[in-house]
PQR file of N, CA, C, O and H, with PARSE charges and radii, in Angstrom:
ATOM      1  N   MET A   1     -40.341  29.615  21.832 -0.4000 1.5000
ATOM      2  CA  MET A   1     -38.732  29.182  22.343 -0.0000 2.0000
ATOM      3  C   MET A   1     -37.950  28.091  22.368  0.5500 1.7000
ATOM      4  O   MET A   1     -36.760  27.848  22.171 -0.5500 1.4000
ATOM      5  N   ASP A   2     -39.379  27.211  22.800 -0.4000 1.5000
ATOM      6  CA  ASP A   2     -38.824  25.623  23.007 -0.0000 2.0000
ATOM      7  C   ASP A   2     -38.957  25.109  21.686  0.5500 1.7000
ATOM      8  O   ASP A   2     -38.582  23.949  21.517 -0.5500 1.4000
ATOM      9  H   ASP A   2     -40.346  27.408  22.961  0.4000 1.0000
ATOM     10  N   GLU A   3     -39.368  25.676  20.814 -0.4000 1.5000
ATOM     11  CA  GLU A   3     -39.715  24.784  19.273 -0.0000 2.0000
ATOM     12  C   GLU A   3     -38.199  25.234  18.485  0.5500 1.7000
ATOM     13  O   GLU A   3     -37.729  24.571  17.561 -0.5500 1.4000
ATOM     14  H   GLU A   3     -39.672  26.619  20.951  0.4000 1.0000
ATOM     15  N   ASP A   4     -37.517  26.547  19.073 -0.4000 1.5000
ATOM     16  CA  ASP A   4     -36.301  27.024  18.232 -0.0000 2.0000
ATOM     17  C   ASP A   4     -35.186  26.212  19.131  0.5500 1.7000
ATOM     18  O   ASP A   4     -34.118  26.018  18.552 -0.5500 1.4000
ATOM     19  H   ASP A   4     -37.899  27.086  19.824  0.4000 1.0000
ATOM     20  N   ARG A   5     -35.276  25.830  20.163 -0.4000 1.5000
ATOM     21  CA  ARG A   5     -34.054  25.351  21.002 -0.0000 2.0000
ATOM     22  C   ARG A   5     -34.422  23.275  20.678  0.5500 1.7000
ATOM     23  O   ARG A   5     -33.758  22.358  21.160 -0.5500 1.4000
ATOM     24  H   ARG A   5     -36.145  25.987  20.634  0.4000 1.0000
ATOM     25  N   ALA A   6     -35.417  23.168  19.921 -0.4000 1.5000
ATOM     26  CA  ALA A   6     -35.236  21.447  19.505 -0.0000 2.0000
ATOM     27  C   ALA A   6     -34.953  21.529  17.828  0.5500 1.7000
ATOM     28  O   ALA A   6     -34.352  20.685  17.164 -0.5500 1.4000
ATOM     29  H   ALA A   6     -35.957  23.913  19.529  0.4000 1.0000
ATOM     30  N   ASN A   7     -35.436  22.531  17.443 -0.4000 1.5000
ATOM     31  CA  ASN A   7     -34.654  23.057  16.114 -0.0000 2.0000
ATOM     32  C   ASN A   7     -33.232  23.195  15.964  0.5500 1.7000
ATOM     33  O   ASN A   7     -32.635  22.532  15.116 -0.5500 1.4000
ATOM     34  H   ASN A   7     -35.924  23.216  17.982  0.4000 1.0000
ATOM     35  N   LYS A   8     -32.732  23.884  16.608 -0.4000 1.5000
ATOM     36  CA  LYS A   8     -31.137  24.065  16.944 -0.0000 2.0000
ATOM     37  C   LYS A   8     -30.401  22.321  17.447  0.5500 1.7000
ATOM     38  O   LYS A   8     -29.575  21.590  16.901 -0.5500 1.4000
ATOM     39  H   LYS A   8     -33.217  24.423  17.297  0.4000 1.0000
ATOM     40  N   ILE A   9     -31.136  22.219  18.616 -0.4000 1.5000
ATOM     41  CA  ILE A   9     -31.011  20.068  18.632 -0.0000 2.0000
ATOM     42  C   ILE A   9     -30.959  19.606  17.687  0.5500 1.7000
ATOM     43  O   ILE A   9     -30.079  18.804  17.373 -0.5500 1.4000
ATOM     44  H   ILE A   9     -31.806  22.813  19.060  0.4000 1.0000
ATOM     45  N   GLU A  10     -31.775  19.932  17.045 -0.4000 1.5000
ATOM     46  CA  GLU A  10     -32.153  18.607  15.617 -0.0000 2.0000
ATOM     47  C   GLU A  10     -31.311  19.122  14.755  0.5500 1.7000
ATOM     48  O   GLU A  10     -30.587  18.204  14.369 -0.5500 1.4000
ATOM     49  H   GLU A  10     -32.489  20.583  17.300  0.4000 1.0000
ATOM     50  N   GLU A  11     -31.103  19.848  14.387 -0.4000 1.5000
ATOM     51  CA  GLU A  11     -29.813  20.959  13.581 -0.0000 2.0000
ATOM     52  C   GLU A  11     -28.277  20.036  13.605  0.5500 1.7000
ATOM     53  O   GLU A  11     -27.477  19.429  12.892 -0.5500 1.4000
ATOM     54  H   GLU A  11     -31.691  20.593  14.701  0.4000 1.0000
ATOM     55  N   ALA A  12     -28.521  20.379  14.738 -0.4000 1.5000
ATOM     56  CA  ALA A  12     -26.712  19.347  15.829 -0.0000 2.0000
ATOM     57  C   ALA A  12     -26.355  18.326  15.246  0.5500 1.7000
ATOM     58  O   ALA A  12     -25.402  18.138  14.491 -0.5500 1.4000
ATOM     59  H   ALA A  12     -29.171  20.871  15.316  0.4000 1.0000
ATOM     60  N   GLN A  13     -27.560  17.295  15.800 -0.4000 1.5000
ATOM     61  CA  GLN A  13     -28.114  16.301  15.635 -0.0000 2.0000
ATOM     62  C   GLN A  13     -27.629  15.257  13.882  0.5500 1.7000
ATOM     63  O   GLN A  13     -26.965  14.252  13.629 -0.5500 1.4000
ATOM     64  H   GLN A  13     -28.334  17.447  16.413  0.4000 1.0000
ATOM     65  N   LEU A  14     -28.751  16.650  12.777 -0.4000 1.5000
ATOM     66  CA  LEU A  14     -28.412  16.028  11.866 -0.0000 2.0000
ATOM     67  C   LEU A  14     -26.771  16.420  10.891  0.5500 1.7000
ATOM     68  O   LEU A  14     -26.209  16.033   9.866 -0.5500 1.4000
ATOM     69  H   LEU A  14     -29.291  17.466  12.983  0.4000 1.0000
ATOM     70  N   PHE A  15     -26.570  17.314  11.893 -0.4000 1.5000
ATOM     71  CA  PHE A  15     -24.855  17.885  11.577 -0.0000 2.0000
ATOM     72  C   PHE A  15     -23.979  16.882  12.004  0.5500 1.7000
ATOM     73  O   PHE A  15     -23.082  16.459  11.274 -0.5500 1.4000
ATOM     74  H   PHE A  15     -27.026  17.629  12.725  0.4000 1.0000
ATOM     75  N   ALA A  16     -24.212  16.409  13.323 -0.4000 1.5000
ATOM     76  CA  ALA A  16     -23.314  15.279  13.850 -0.0000 2.0000
ATOM     77  C   ALA A  16     -23.373  14.030  13.078  0.5500 1.7000
ATOM     78  O   ALA A  16     -22.466  13.385  12.551 -0.5500 1.4000
ATOM     79  H   ALA A  16     -24.941  16.753  13.916  0.4000 1.0000
ATOM     80  N   GLU A  17     -24.369  13.873  13.116 -0.4000 1.5000
ATOM     81  CA  GLU A  17     -24.467  12.333  12.210 -0.0000 2.0000
ATOM     82  C   GLU A  17     -23.687  12.096  10.329  0.5500 1.7000
ATOM     83  O   GLU A  17     -23.033  11.160   9.871 -0.5500 1.4000
ATOM     84  H   GLU A  17     -25.106  14.397  13.544  0.4000 1.0000
ATOM     85  N   LYS A  18     -24.167  13.443   9.664 -0.4000 1.5000
ATOM     86  CA  LYS A  18     -23.328  14.357   8.576 -0.0000 2.0000
ATOM     87  C   LYS A  18     -21.991  13.769   8.789  0.5500 1.7000
ATOM     88  O   LYS A  18     -21.567  12.774   8.202 -0.5500 1.4000
ATOM     89  H   LYS A  18     -24.699  14.204  10.036  0.4000 1.0000
ATOM     90  N   ARG A  19     -21.081  14.769  10.067 -0.4000 1.5000
ATOM     91  CA  ARG A  19     -20.112  14.740  10.090 -0.0000 2.0000
ATOM     92  C   ARG A  19     -19.299  13.311  10.348  0.5500 1.7000
ATOM     93  O   ARG A  19     -18.235  13.008   9.807 -0.5500 1.4000
ATOM     94  H   ARG A  19     -21.425  15.578  10.544  0.4000 1.0000
ATOM     95  N   SER A  20     -20.094  12.451  11.362 -0.4000 1.5000
ATOM     96  CA  SER A  20     -19.673  10.491  11.255 -0.0000 2.0000
ATOM     97  C   SER A  20     -19.812   9.937  10.335  0.5500 1.7000
ATOM     98  O   SER A  20     -19.275   8.847  10.135 -0.5500 1.4000
ATOM     99  H   SER A  20     -20.958  12.697  11.801  0.4000 1.0000
ATOM    100  N   ASP A  21     -20.843  10.737   9.218 -0.4000 1.5000
ATOM    101  CA  ASP A  21     -20.918   9.463   8.036 -0.0000 2.0000
ATOM    102  C   ASP A  21     -19.878  10.050   6.706  0.5500 1.7000
ATOM    103  O   ASP A  21     -19.878   9.718   5.521 -0.5500 1.4000
ATOM    104  H   ASP A  21     -21.279  11.622   9.381  0.4000 1.0000
ATOM    105  N   ASP A  22     -19.181  10.863   7.311 -0.4000 1.5000
ATOM    106  CA  ASP A  22     -18.175  11.832   6.244 -0.0000 2.0000
ATOM    107  C   ASP A  22     -16.595  10.893   6.384  0.5500 1.7000
ATOM    108  O   ASP A  22     -15.804  10.469   5.542 -0.5500 1.4000
ATOM    109  H   ASP A  22     -19.181  11.132   8.273  0.4000 1.0000
ATOM    110  N   HIS A  23     -16.661  10.832   8.345 -0.4000 1.5000
ATOM    111  CA  HIS A  23     -15.555  10.284   8.696 -0.0000 2.0000
ATOM    112  C   HIS A  23     -15.628   8.737   8.869  0.5500 1.7000
ATOM    113  O   HIS A  23     -14.725   8.311   9.589 -0.5500 1.4000
ATOM    114  H   HIS A  23     -17.304  11.177   9.029  0.4000 1.0000
ATOM    115  N   ASP A  24     -16.405   7.874   8.428 -0.4000 1.5000
ATOM    116  CA  ASP A  24     -16.864   6.643   8.454 -0.0000 2.0000
ATOM    117  C   ASP A  24     -16.177   6.269   6.900  0.5500 1.7000
ATOM    118  O   ASP A  24     -15.595   5.264   6.492 -0.5500 1.4000
ATOM    119  H   ASP A  24     -17.138   8.220   7.843  0.4000 1.0000
ATOM    120  N   GLU A  25     -16.542   7.588   6.243 -0.4000 1.5000
ATOM    121  CA  GLU A  25     -16.566   7.179   4.849 -0.0000 2.0000
ATOM    122  C   GLU A  25     -14.894   7.323   3.981  0.5500 1.7000
ATOM    123  O   GLU A  25     -14.370   6.776   3.010 -0.5500 1.4000
ATOM    124  H   GLU A  25     -17.016   8.404   6.575  0.4000 1.0000
ATOM    125  N   ALA A  26     -14.467   8.458   5.057 -0.4000 1.5000
ATOM    126  CA  ALA A  26     -13.058   8.532   5.141 -0.0000 2.0000
ATOM    127  C   ALA A  26     -11.950   7.794   4.970  0.5500 1.7000
ATOM    128  O   ALA A  26     -11.003   7.774   4.184 -0.5500 1.4000
ATOM    129  H   ALA A  26     -14.892   8.902   5.846  0.4000 1.0000
ATOM    130  N   ILE A  27     -12.511   6.869   6.417 -0.4000 1.5000
ATOM    131  CA  ILE A  27     -11.633   6.142   7.473 -0.0000 2.0000
ATOM    132  C   ILE A  27     -11.494   4.505   5.915  0.5500 1.7000
ATOM    133  O   ILE A  27     -10.574   3.998   5.272 -0.5500 1.4000
ATOM    134  H   ILE A  27     -13.280   6.885   7.055  0.4000 1.0000
ATOM    135  N   ARG A  28     -12.973   4.316   6.009 -0.4000 1.5000
ATOM    136  CA  ARG A  28     -12.890   3.616   4.683 -0.0000 2.0000
ATOM    137  C   ARG A  28     -11.811   3.236   3.755  0.5500 1.7000
ATOM    138  O   ARG A  28     -11.189   2.193   3.555 -0.5500 1.4000
ATOM    139  H   ARG A  28     -13.720   4.727   6.531  0.4000 1.0000
ATOM    140  N   GLU A  29     -11.779   5.315   2.875 -0.4000 1.5000
ATOM    141  CA  GLU A  29     -10.830   5.145   1.625 -0.0000 2.0000
ATOM    142  C   GLU A  29      -9.387   5.097   2.558  0.5500 1.7000
ATOM    143  O   GLU A  29      -8.778   4.462   1.697 -0.5500 1.4000
ATOM    144  H   GLU A  29     -12.285   6.162   3.037  0.4000 1.0000
ATOM    145  N   LEU A  30      -8.925   5.175   3.047 -0.4000 1.5000
ATOM    146  CA  LEU A  30      -7.617   5.337   3.824 -0.0000 2.0000
ATOM    147  C   LEU A  30      -7.539   3.720   4.595  0.5500 1.7000
ATOM    148  O   LEU A  30      -6.496   3.282   5.082 -0.5500 1.4000
ATOM    149  H   LEU A  30      -9.419   5.691   3.747  0.4000 1.0000
ATOM    150  N   GLY A  31      -8.500   3.168   4.590 -0.4000 1.5000
ATOM    151  CA  GLY A  31      -7.922   1.115   4.730 -0.0000 2.0000
ATOM    152  C   GLY A  31      -8.206   0.593   3.695  0.5500 1.7000
ATOM    153  O   GLY A  31      -8.151  -0.621   3.497 -0.5500 1.4000
ATOM    154  H   GLY A  31      -9.347   3.523   4.194  0.4000 1.0000
ATOM    155  N   GLU A  32      -8.683   1.764   2.577 -0.4000 1.5000
ATOM    156  CA  GLU A  32      -8.390   1.023   1.289 -0.0000 2.0000
ATOM    157  C   GLU A  32      -7.167   0.912   0.780  0.5500 1.7000
ATOM    158  O   GLU A  32      -6.489  -0.079   0.509 -0.5500 1.4000
ATOM    159  H   GLU A  32      -8.727   2.750   2.738  0.4000 1.0000
ATOM    160  N   ARG A  33      -6.848   2.766   0.624 -0.4000 1.5000
ATOM    161  CA  ARG A  33      -5.783   2.606   0.555 -0.0000 2.0000
ATOM    162  C   ARG A  33      -4.041   2.219   1.108  0.5500 1.7000
ATOM    163  O   ARG A  33      -2.986   2.513   0.546 -0.5500 1.4000
ATOM    164  H   ARG A  33      -7.399   3.571   0.844  0.4000 1.0000
ATOM    165  N   VAL A  34      -4.279   1.445   2.437 -0.4000 1.5000
ATOM    166  CA  VAL A  34      -3.367   0.767   3.003 -0.0000 2.0000
ATOM    167  C   VAL A  34      -3.181  -0.763   3.055  0.5500 1.7000
ATOM    168  O   VAL A  34      -2.313  -1.477   3.558 -0.5500 1.4000
ATOM    169  H   VAL A  34      -5.136   1.207   2.893  0.4000 1.0000
ATOM    170  N   LEU A  35      -4.562  -1.066   2.196 -0.4000 1.5000
ATOM    171  CA  LEU A  35      -4.278  -2.345   1.424 -0.0000 2.0000
ATOM    172  C   LEU A  35      -3.637  -2.537   0.511  0.5500 1.7000
ATOM    173  O   LEU A  35      -2.932  -3.527   0.315 -0.5500 1.4000
ATOM    174  H   LEU A  35      -5.266  -0.486   1.787  0.4000 1.0000
ATOM    175  N   GLN A  36      -3.809  -1.477  -0.286 -0.4000 1.5000
ATOM    176  CA  GLN A  36      -3.626  -1.350  -1.504 -0.0000 2.0000
ATOM    177  C   GLN A  36      -1.719  -1.652  -1.872  0.5500 1.7000
ATOM    178  O   GLN A  36      -1.014  -2.263  -2.675 -0.5500 1.4000
ATOM    179  H   GLN A  36      -4.381  -0.673  -0.127  0.4000 1.0000
ATOM    180  N   LEU A  37      -1.542  -0.427  -0.230 -0.4000 1.5000
ATOM    181  CA  LEU A  37       0.052  -0.418   0.141 -0.0000 2.0000
ATOM    182  C   LEU A  37       0.725  -1.820   0.422  0.5500 1.7000
ATOM    183  O   LEU A  37       1.883  -2.064   0.084 -0.5500 1.4000
ATOM    184  H   LEU A  37      -2.114   0.069   0.422  0.4000 1.0000
ATOM    185  N   ILE A  38      -0.204  -2.835   1.155 -0.4000 1.5000
ATOM    186  CA  ILE A  38       0.333  -3.511   1.392 -0.0000 2.0000
ATOM    187  C   ILE A  38       0.480  -4.697   0.642  0.5500 1.7000
ATOM    188  O   ILE A  38       1.394  -5.514   0.758 -0.5500 1.4000
ATOM    189  H   ILE A  38      -1.145  -2.636   1.430  0.4000 1.0000
ATOM    190  N   LYS A  39      -0.683  -4.746  -0.303 -0.4000 1.5000
ATOM    191  CA  LYS A  39      -0.676  -5.581  -1.205 -0.0000 2.0000
ATOM    192  C   LYS A  39       0.851  -5.330  -2.466  0.5500 1.7000
ATOM    193  O   LYS A  39       1.468  -6.274  -2.960 -0.5500 1.4000
ATOM    194  H   LYS A  39      -1.424  -4.082  -0.397  0.4000 1.0000
ATOM    195  N   ARG A  40       1.133  -3.939  -2.717 -0.4000 1.5000
ATOM    196  CA  ARG A  40       2.106  -3.314  -3.087 -0.0000 2.0000
ATOM    197  C   ARG A  40       3.438  -3.526  -2.296  0.5500 1.7000
ATOM    198  O   ARG A  40       4.338  -3.994  -2.993 -0.5500 1.4000
ATOM    199  H   ARG A  40       0.632  -3.172  -2.316  0.4000 1.0000
ATOM    200  N   ILE A  41       3.626  -3.381  -1.522 -0.4000 1.5000
ATOM    201  CA  ILE A  41       5.439  -4.317  -0.734 -0.0000 2.0000
ATOM    202  C   ILE A  41       5.266  -5.657  -0.832  0.5500 1.7000
ATOM    203  O   ILE A  41       6.248  -6.396  -0.768 -0.5500 1.4000
ATOM    204  H   ILE A  41       2.894  -3.001  -0.956  0.4000 1.0000
ATOM    205  N   ASP A  42       3.840  -6.220  -1.022 -0.4000 1.5000
ATOM    206  CA  ASP A  42       4.362  -7.942  -1.019 -0.0000 2.0000
ATOM    207  C   ASP A  42       4.490  -7.814  -2.303  0.5500 1.7000
ATOM    208  O   ASP A  42       5.287  -8.667  -2.696 -0.5500 1.4000
ATOM    209  H   ASP A  42       3.042  -5.620  -1.075  0.4000 1.0000
ATOM    210  N   ARG A  43       4.224  -7.377  -2.882 -0.4000 1.5000
ATOM    211  CA  ARG A  43       4.955  -7.634  -4.805 -0.0000 2.0000
ATOM    212  C   ARG A  43       6.341  -7.483  -4.227  0.5500 1.7000
ATOM    213  O   ARG A  43       6.940  -8.516  -3.928 -0.5500 1.4000
ATOM    214  H   ARG A  43       3.577  -6.685  -2.563  0.4000 1.0000
ATOM    215  N   LEU A  44       6.794  -6.563  -4.079 -0.4000 1.5000
ATOM    216  CA  LEU A  44       7.961  -5.550  -4.230 -0.0000 2.0000
ATOM    217  C   LEU A  44       8.841  -7.151  -3.531  0.5500 1.7000
ATOM    218  O   LEU A  44       9.729  -7.850  -4.018 -0.5500 1.4000
ATOM    219  H   LEU A  44       6.308  -5.724  -4.322  0.4000 1.0000
ATOM    220  N   GLU A  45       8.181  -7.226  -2.391 -0.4000 1.5000
ATOM    221  CA  GLU A  45       9.196  -8.348  -1.432 -0.0000 2.0000
ATOM    222  C   GLU A  45       9.223  -9.519  -2.282  0.5500 1.7000
ATOM    223  O   GLU A  45      10.390  -9.846  -2.498 -0.5500 1.4000
ATOM    224  H   GLU A  45       7.459  -6.658  -1.996  0.4000 1.0000
ATOM    225  N   GLU A  46       8.422 -10.237  -2.817 -0.4000 1.5000
ATOM    226  CA  GLU A  46       8.274 -10.920  -3.877 -0.0000 2.0000
ATOM    227  C   GLU A  46       9.335 -10.885  -4.939  0.5500 1.7000
ATOM    228  O   GLU A  46      10.216 -11.743  -4.882 -0.5500 1.4000
ATOM    229  H   GLU A  46       7.474  -9.971  -2.642  0.4000 1.0000
ATOM    230  N   LYS A  47       9.350 -10.202  -5.676 -0.4000 1.5000
ATOM    231  CA  LYS A  47      10.621  -9.596  -6.835 -0.0000 2.0000
ATOM    232  C   LYS A  47      11.724  -9.600  -6.386  0.5500 1.7000
ATOM    233  O   LYS A  47      12.519 -10.130  -7.162 -0.5500 1.4000
ATOM    234  H   LYS A  47       8.635  -9.504  -5.723  0.4000 1.0000
ATOM    235  N   PHE A  48      12.364  -9.082  -5.043 -0.4000 1.5000
ATOM    236  CA  PHE A  48      13.468  -8.828  -4.322 -0.0000 2.0000
ATOM    237  C   PHE A  48      13.898 -10.008  -4.291  0.5500 1.7000
ATOM    238  O   PHE A  48      14.918 -10.375  -4.874 -0.5500 1.4000
ATOM    239  H   PHE A  48      11.719  -8.651  -4.413  0.4000 1.0000
ATOM    240  N   ASP A  49      12.882 -11.003  -3.342 -0.4000 1.5000
ATOM    241  CA  ASP A  49      13.303 -12.500  -3.312 -0.0000 2.0000
ATOM    242  C   ASP A  49      13.665 -13.180  -4.127  0.5500 1.7000
ATOM    243  O   ASP A  49      14.639 -13.928  -4.040 -0.5500 1.4000
ATOM    244  H   ASP A  49      12.054 -10.705  -2.868  0.4000 1.0000
ATOM    245  N   ARG A  50      12.773 -13.012  -5.296 -0.4000 1.5000
ATOM    246  CA  ARG A  50      13.645 -13.885  -6.313 -0.0000 2.0000
ATOM    247  C   ARG A  50      14.610 -13.079  -7.337  0.5500 1.7000
ATOM    248  O   ARG A  50      14.898 -13.444  -8.476 -0.5500 1.4000
ATOM    249  H   ARG A  50      11.982 -12.404  -5.366  0.4000 1.0000
ATOM    250  N   VAL A  51      15.046 -11.895  -6.677 -0.4000 1.5000
ATOM    251  CA  VAL A  51      16.063 -11.234  -7.698 -0.0000 2.0000
ATOM    252  C   VAL A  51      17.510 -12.122  -6.544  0.5500 1.7000
ATOM    253  O   VAL A  51      18.573 -12.554  -6.992 -0.5500 1.4000
ATOM    254  H   VAL A  51      14.812 -11.598  -5.752  0.4000 1.0000
ATOM    255  N   LEU A  52      17.147 -12.156  -5.327 -0.4000 1.5000
ATOM    256  CA  LEU A  52      17.825 -12.297  -4.630 -0.0000 2.0000
ATOM    257  C   LEU A  52      18.409 -14.285  -5.075  0.5500 1.7000
ATOM    258  O   LEU A  52      19.523 -14.752  -5.313 -0.5500 1.4000
ATOM    259  H   LEU A  52      16.284 -11.805  -4.964  0.4000 1.0000
ATOM    260  N   THR A  53      17.050 -14.919  -5.005 -0.4000 1.5000
ATOM    261  CA  THR A  53      17.056 -16.463  -5.250 -0.0000 2.0000
ATOM    262  C   THR A  53      17.342 -16.646  -6.635  0.5500 1.7000
ATOM    263  O   THR A  53      17.524 -17.803  -7.013 -0.5500 1.4000
ATOM    264  H   THR A  53      16.145 -14.540  -4.812  0.4000 1.0000
ATOM    265  N   ALA A  54      17.440 -15.400  -7.739 -0.4000 1.5000
ATOM    266  CA  ALA A  54      18.396 -16.259  -9.222 -0.0000 2.0000
ATOM    267  C   ALA A  54      19.960 -15.772  -8.945  0.5500 1.7000
ATOM    268  O   ALA A  54      20.596 -15.805  -9.999 -0.5500 1.4000
ATOM    269  H   ALA A  54      17.292 -14.460  -7.431  0.4000 1.0000
ATOM    270  N   ALA A  55      20.567 -15.432  -8.073 -0.4000 1.5000
ATOM    271  CA  ALA A  55      22.118 -15.521  -8.638 -0.0000 2.0000
ATOM    272  C   ALA A  55      22.367 -16.625  -7.552  0.5500 1.7000
ATOM    273  O   ALA A  55      22.033 -16.625  -6.367 -0.5500 1.4000
ATOM    274  H   ALA A  55      20.050 -15.405  -7.217  0.4000 1.0000
ATOM    275  N   ASP A  56      23.058 -17.582  -8.298 -0.4000 1.5000
ATOM    276  CA  ASP A  56      23.901 -18.695  -7.751 -0.0000 2.0000
ATOM    277  C   ASP A  56      24.735 -19.172  -6.690  0.5500 1.7000
ATOM    278  O   ASP A  56      25.960 -19.219  -6.802 -0.5500 1.4000
ATOM    279  H   ASP A  56      23.329 -17.582  -9.260  0.4000 1.0000
ATOM    280  N   PRO A  57      23.956 -19.616  -5.407 -0.5600 1.5000
ATOM    281  CA  PRO A  57      25.293 -18.990  -4.212  0.2800 2.0000
ATOM    282  C   PRO A  57      26.622 -19.779  -4.177  0.5500 1.7000
ATOM    283  O   PRO A  57      27.714 -19.428  -3.729 -0.5500 1.4000
ATOM    284  N   GLY A  58      26.254 -20.912  -4.754 -0.4000 1.5000
ATOM    285  CA  GLY A  58      27.287 -21.522  -5.054 -0.0000 2.0000
ATOM    286  C   GLY A  58      28.389 -21.499  -5.887  0.5500 1.7000
ATOM    287  O   GLY A  58      29.300 -22.325  -5.834 -0.5500 1.4000
ATOM    288  H   GLY A  58      25.367 -21.196  -5.118  0.4000 1.0000
ATOM    289  N   SER A  59      28.301 -20.229  -6.936 -0.4000 1.5000
ATOM    290  CA  SER A  59      29.200 -20.155  -7.991 -0.0000 2.0000
ATOM    291  C   SER A  59      30.381 -18.766  -7.457  0.5500 1.7000
ATOM    292  O   SER A  59      29.832 -17.670  -7.346 -0.5500 1.4000
ATOM    293  H   SER A  59      27.561 -19.558  -6.979  0.4000 1.0000
ATOM    294  N   ASP A  60      31.582 -18.807  -7.213 -0.4000 1.5000
ATOM    295  CA  ASP A  60      32.592 -18.015  -6.878 -0.0000 2.0000
ATOM    296  C   ASP A  60      32.625 -16.728  -7.860  0.5500 1.7000
ATOM    297  O   ASP A  60      32.750 -15.567  -7.472 -0.5500 1.4000
ATOM    298  H   ASP A  60      32.027 -19.698  -7.303  0.4000 1.0000
ATOM    299  N   GLU A  61      32.495 -17.134  -9.154 -0.4000 1.5000
ATOM    300  CA  GLU A  61      32.928 -16.152 -10.526 -0.0000 2.0000
ATOM    301  C   GLU A  61      31.842 -14.522  -9.816  0.5500 1.7000
ATOM    302  O   GLU A  61      31.055 -14.412  -8.875 -0.5500 1.4000
ATOM    303  H   GLU A  61      32.393 -18.078  -9.469  0.4000 1.0000
ATOM    304  N   PRO A  62      32.204 -13.839 -10.541 -0.5600 1.5000
ATOM    305  CA  PRO A  62      30.964 -12.815 -10.466  0.2800 2.0000
ATOM    306  C   PRO A  62      30.132 -12.904 -11.535  0.5500 1.7000
ATOM    307  O   PRO A  62      30.560 -13.343 -12.602 -0.5500 1.4000
ATOM    308  N   GLU A  63      28.924 -12.526 -11.397 -0.4000 1.5000
ATOM    309  CA  GLU A  63      27.992 -12.592 -12.054 -0.0000 2.0000
ATOM    310  C   GLU A  63      28.338 -11.726 -13.652  0.5500 1.7000
ATOM    311  O   GLU A  63      28.872 -10.629 -13.818 -0.5500 1.4000
ATOM    312  H   GLU A  63      28.576 -12.169 -10.530  0.4000 1.0000
ATOM    313  N   VAL A  64      27.922 -12.483 -14.440 -0.4000 1.5000
ATOM    314  CA  VAL A  64      28.582 -11.491 -15.988 -0.0000 2.0000
ATOM    315  C   VAL A  64      27.088 -11.141 -16.911  0.5500 1.7000
ATOM    316  O   VAL A  64      26.570 -12.081 -17.513 -0.5500 1.4000
ATOM    317  H   VAL A  64      27.488 -13.374 -14.305  0.4000 1.0000
ATOM    318  N   PRO A  65      26.510  -9.889 -16.971 -0.5600 1.5000
ATOM    319  CA  PRO A  65      25.228  -9.856 -17.749  0.2800 2.0000
ATOM    320  C   PRO A  65      25.602 -10.329 -18.860  0.5500 1.7000
ATOM    321  O   PRO A  65      26.801 -10.248 -19.131 -0.5500 1.4000
ATOM    322  N   PRO A  66      24.379 -11.160 -20.121 -0.5600 1.5000
ATOM    323  CA  PRO A  66      23.973 -11.847 -21.011  0.2800 2.0000
ATOM    324  C   PRO A  66      24.922 -10.650 -22.158  0.5500 1.7000
ATOM    325  O   PRO A  66      26.062 -10.847 -22.578 -0.5500 1.4000
ATOM    326  N   HIS A  67      24.181  -9.630 -22.409 -0.4000 1.5000
ATOM    327  CA  HIS A  67      24.946  -9.097 -23.510 -0.0000 2.0000
ATOM    328  C   HIS A  67      26.513  -8.497 -23.383  0.5500 1.7000
ATOM    329  O   HIS A  67      27.047  -7.760 -24.212 -0.5500 1.4000
ATOM    330  H   HIS A  67      23.254  -9.470 -22.068  0.4000 1.0000
ATOM    331  N   SER A  68      27.029  -8.923 -22.317 -0.4000 1.5000
ATOM    332  CA  SER A  68      28.474  -8.408 -22.088 -0.0000 2.0000
ATOM    333  C   SER A  68      29.192  -8.586 -22.922  0.5500 1.7000
ATOM    334  O   SER A  68      30.094  -7.758 -23.057 -0.5500 1.4000
ATOM    335  H   SER A  68      26.595  -9.522 -21.643  0.4000 1.0000
ATOM    336  N   GLY A  69      29.115  -9.814 -23.913 -0.4000 1.5000
ATOM    337  CA  GLY A  69      29.946 -10.379 -24.609 -0.0000 2.0000
ATOM    338  C   GLY A  69      31.284 -11.327 -24.387  0.5500 1.7000
ATOM    339  O   GLY A  69      32.192 -11.569 -25.182 -0.5500 1.4000
ATOM    340  H   GLY A  69      28.383 -10.486 -23.803  0.4000 1.0000
ATOM    341  N   ARG A  70      31.024 -11.923 -22.597 -0.4000 1.5000
ATOM    342  CA  ARG A  70      32.171 -12.148 -21.814 -0.0000 2.0000
ATOM    343  C   ARG A  70      31.526 -13.650 -21.870  0.5500 1.7000
ATOM    344  O   ARG A  70      30.327 -13.603 -21.595 -0.5500 1.4000
ATOM    345  H   ARG A  70      30.286 -11.727 -21.951  0.4000 1.0000
ATOM    346  N   LEU A  71      31.876 -14.629 -22.080 -0.4000 1.5000
ATOM    347  CA  LEU A  71      31.733 -16.206 -21.211 -0.0000 2.0000
ATOM    348  C   LEU A  71      32.062 -16.235 -19.978  0.5500 1.7000
ATOM    349  O   LEU A  71      33.131 -15.926 -19.452 -0.5500 1.4000
ATOM    350  H   LEU A  71      32.850 -14.667 -22.303  0.4000 1.0000
ATOM    351  N   PRO A  72      30.585 -16.828 -19.285 -0.5600 1.5000
ATOM    352  CA  PRO A  72      31.731 -17.663 -18.228  0.2800 2.0000
ATOM    353  C   PRO A  72      32.351 -18.310 -17.636  0.5500 1.7000
ATOM    354  O   PRO A  72      32.073 -19.504 -17.743 -0.5500 1.4000
ATOM    355  N   GLY A  73      33.357 -17.992 -16.822 -0.4000 1.5000
ATOM    356  CA  GLY A  73      34.089 -18.672 -16.729 -0.0000 2.0000
ATOM    357  C   GLY A  73      36.007 -17.636 -17.253  0.5500 1.7000
ATOM    358  O   GLY A  73      37.218 -17.830 -17.141 -0.5500 1.4000
ATOM    359  H   GLY A  73      33.583 -17.022 -16.735  0.4000 1.0000
ATOM    360  N   GLY A  74      35.507 -17.092 -17.542 -0.4000 1.5000
ATOM    361  CA  GLY A  74      36.170 -16.234 -18.614 -0.0000 2.0000
ATOM    362  C   GLY A  74      37.057 -16.579 -19.626  0.5500 1.7000
ATOM    363  O   GLY A  74      38.258 -16.341 -19.756 -0.5500 1.4000
ATOM    364  H   GLY A  74      34.523 -16.935 -17.634  0.4000 1.0000
ATOM    365  N   ARG A  75      35.908 -17.451 -20.630 -0.4000 1.5000
ATOM    366  CA  ARG A  75      36.391 -17.860 -22.100 -0.0000 2.0000
ATOM    367  C   ARG A  75      35.606 -16.647 -22.758  0.5500 1.7000
ATOM    368  O   ARG A  75      35.641 -16.477 -23.976 -0.5500 1.4000
ATOM    369  H   ARG A  75      34.933 -17.645 -20.524  0.4000 1.0000
TER
END
């Protein structure tokens, strides 16, 4: 009877350790995904900042794309 109880306790401990290891791995994977998302957001913010600063803030004329066939200044 005591041996049965000891076996059950040992099995429960092994199961708990396995679940703990599984949870640790899942947390590590989630942490890596969060870091990847943060890096991606940083890159997108940098691109957005470049787009915003690419416009000439001193010019009152609307920005005309180079393929439109119109010259800046209405020429």
